[in-house]
C-alpha positions, 0 to 999 in steps of 0.5 A: 514526489510532487504533491497531487490532489487527485491521481489517476491509476498508475500506468504500470503496477508490477509485483516485484521480489516474490511478492514483497515490493508493489512497484507503481509507475505514475503517468508523469513518470515517477515510480512507487516502490512500496514494501509488502509488510509496510503496505499491510501495517498501513492497511486502512479496513475497519479490522486493521484500525480497530486492531491498531486501537487495540495494540494487537496489529501484530504483522509479520515481516515476512508477509508478501503480496500474493494478488493485486486487483483493481477495487474500483476505478481509484483503488487497489485491492491487495491480498496478502499471504497471511490471507488479509484481503480487506484493505483499499488503497487509493491511488493518493494514499499509495502515493503518500505512503511511498512519499513517507517511505522516501522520507524515512519515516517509520510507514503508518497509516497517514491521516 
């Protein structure tokens, strides 16, 4: 994947595999496929950030994405099967998460 400083919204957004995969098709033709559990673990909302610091961020491996909505022009709002819906996922962040996934790294919230 190429490095982007500012991304436009994906041309297409799909929920696949019963909500287990979020697929984003970018304007340059690249496709990001992100696992729902990895996205839930990478949530950067204040609640999740605090839970990670406390070591109480238990995320069930069976989490799926129930709903995808535009949070604003530059981000998605995801609702997960555990009811969590607080995190915003900006385009650049989603793109970087896919880079980590492709490199085979454990997907954590990048800085």
